C-alpha positions as CSV (number, residue, x, y, z in Angstrom):
1,M,112.5,94.7,110.4
2,K,113.4,96.2,113.8
3,E,116.7,98.0,114.4
4,I,117.6,95.7,117.3
5,T,117.2,91.9,117.8
6,V,117.8,90.4,121.2
7,F,118.1,86.6,121.6
8,Y,117.2,85.7,125.1
9,D,117.0,82.5,127.2
10,G,113.3,81.9,127.6
11,H,113.8,79.4,130.5
12,C,115.7,81.9,132.7
13,P,113.7,84.0,135.2
14,L,116.4,86.6,135.5
15,C,116.7,86.9,131.8
16,R,113.0,87.4,131.5
17,S,113.2,90.2,134.1
18,E,115.9,91.9,132.2
19,M,114.0,91.7,128.9
20,M,110.9,93.1,130.6
21,Q,113.0,96.1,131.8
22,I,114.4,96.6,128.3
23,A,110.9,96.2,126.7
24,S,109.6,98.9,129.1
25,A,112.5,101.2,128.0
26,D,111.8,100.5,124.4
27,K,109.5,103.5,123.8
28,N,110.1,103.5,120.0
29,K,109.4,99.8,119.7
30,Q,112.8,99.2,118.0
31,V,113.6,95.9,119.7
32,D,112.6,92.5,118.5
33,F,112.8,89.9,121.3
34,V,113.5,86.3,120.2
35,N,113.2,83.6,122.7
36,L,115.9,80.9,122.1
37,H,113.4,78.2,122.9
38,S,110.7,79.3,120.5
39,A,110.3,78.0,116.9
40,R,110.8,81.5,115.8
41,F,114.5,81.4,116.8
42,Y,115.1,79.0,113.9
43,D,114.1,81.6,111.4
44,F,117.5,83.3,112.0
45,E,120.7,82.0,110.5
46,S,122.8,83.1,113.4
47,P,123.6,82.8,116.2
48,S,123.6,79.1,116.8
49,F,121.5,77.8,119.7
50,D,124.7,76.8,121.7
51,A,126.4,80.2,121.1
52,A,123.2,82.0,122.2
53,M,122.8,79.9,125.3
54,Y,126.5,80.6,126.2
55,E,126.1,84.4,126.0
56,L,123.6,87.0,125.1
57,H,123.5,87.9,121.4
58,V,122.2,91.2,120.2
59,I,122.0,92.5,116.6
60,I,122.1,96.3,116.4
61,D,121.8,97.9,113.0
62,G,123.0,94.6,111.4
63,Q,126.1,94.2,113.6
64,V,126.2,91.2,116.1
65,Y,127.4,91.9,119.6
66,R,127.8,89.3,122.3
67,G,128.0,89.0,126.1
68,A,128.6,92.0,128.3
69,K,129.2,94.2,125.3
70,A,125.8,93.3,123.9
71,N,124.1,94.3,127.2
72,I,126.0,97.6,127.5
73,L,125.3,98.6,123.9
74,L,121.6,97.7,124.3
75,W,121.2,99.6,127.5
76,R,123.1,102.6,126.0
77,R,120.9,102.5,122.8
78,L,117.7,102.6,124.8
79,G,118.9,105.1,127.4
80,L,118.6,102.5,130.1
81,K,121.0,102.3,133.0
82,P,123.4,104.9,131.6
83,W,125.6,104.7,134.6
84,L,126.5,101.1,133.6
85,S,128.6,102.4,130.7
86,V,131.4,102.4,133.2
87,L,131.5,98.6,132.8
88,D,132.9,99.2,129.3
89,W,135.8,101.3,130.4
90,P,139.1,99.6,129.3
91,V,140.4,98.8,132.8
92,I,137.0,97.6,134.0
93,R,136.0,95.7,130.8
94,L,138.0,92.6,131.6
95,F,136.3,92.2,135.0
96,T,132.9,92.9,133.4
97,Q,133.5,90.1,130.9
98,I,134.6,87.6,133.5
99,A,131.6,88.5,135.8
100,Y,129.2,88.2,132.8
101,R,130.6,84.8,131.8
102,L,130.2,83.6,135.4
103,F,126.6,84.9,135.5
104,A,125.8,83.3,132.1
105,K,127.2,80.0,133.1
106,Y,125.4,79.9,136.5
107,R,122.3,81.9,135.6
108,Y,119.8,79.2,136.7
109,T,121.5,78.8,140.1
110,I,121.6,82.6,140.5
111,S,118.0,82.8,139.4
112,R,117.0,80.3,142.1
113,L,118.8,82.3,144.8
114,V,117.3,85.6,143.6
115,T,113.8,84.6,142.5
116,G,113.2,81.3,144.2
117,Q,113.0,79.4,141.0
118,S,115.8,78.3,138.7
119,R,113.7,78.0,135.6
120,C,110.3,79.4,134.7
121,T,107.5,77.0,135.4
122,N,105.9,78.2,132.1
123,E,108.0,79.6,129.3
124,C,109.3,83.0,130.2
125,D,108.3,84.4,126.8
126,I,107.6,88.1,127.2
127,S,106.2,88.8,123.7
128,S,102.5,88.5,124.7
129,E,103.0,90.6,127.8
130,F,104.5,93.8,126.5
131,R,103.6,94.1,122.8
132,V,99.8,93.9,123.3
133,K,99.4,97.7,123.8
């Protein structure tokens, strides 16, 4: 079993892009990526599909983290985007959580604006692309 499990929205182009960055930074292959829209997702007792679609869920060393905190801890653990730790500072944390919730709620619209597509035409499953090596 891997040290970190990330549950991601396999229909979201921006989510896929973020998972690819994380996979590239995962030099020790400690992250297990689970697409919420795959049959494999149902092998896990938690989180529920609705909860995972509402906000990112990450399990690190058996502890469940959600939302912006999950992102920040995941980045920190992998040494990715260390400057983003500022988002977890007490004064800034509230704004980070609000911004994250807005992003999560409107991620398909934001994806369309940024990538030109709101949802992947094919499943945005990254497993076959980065674990082959």
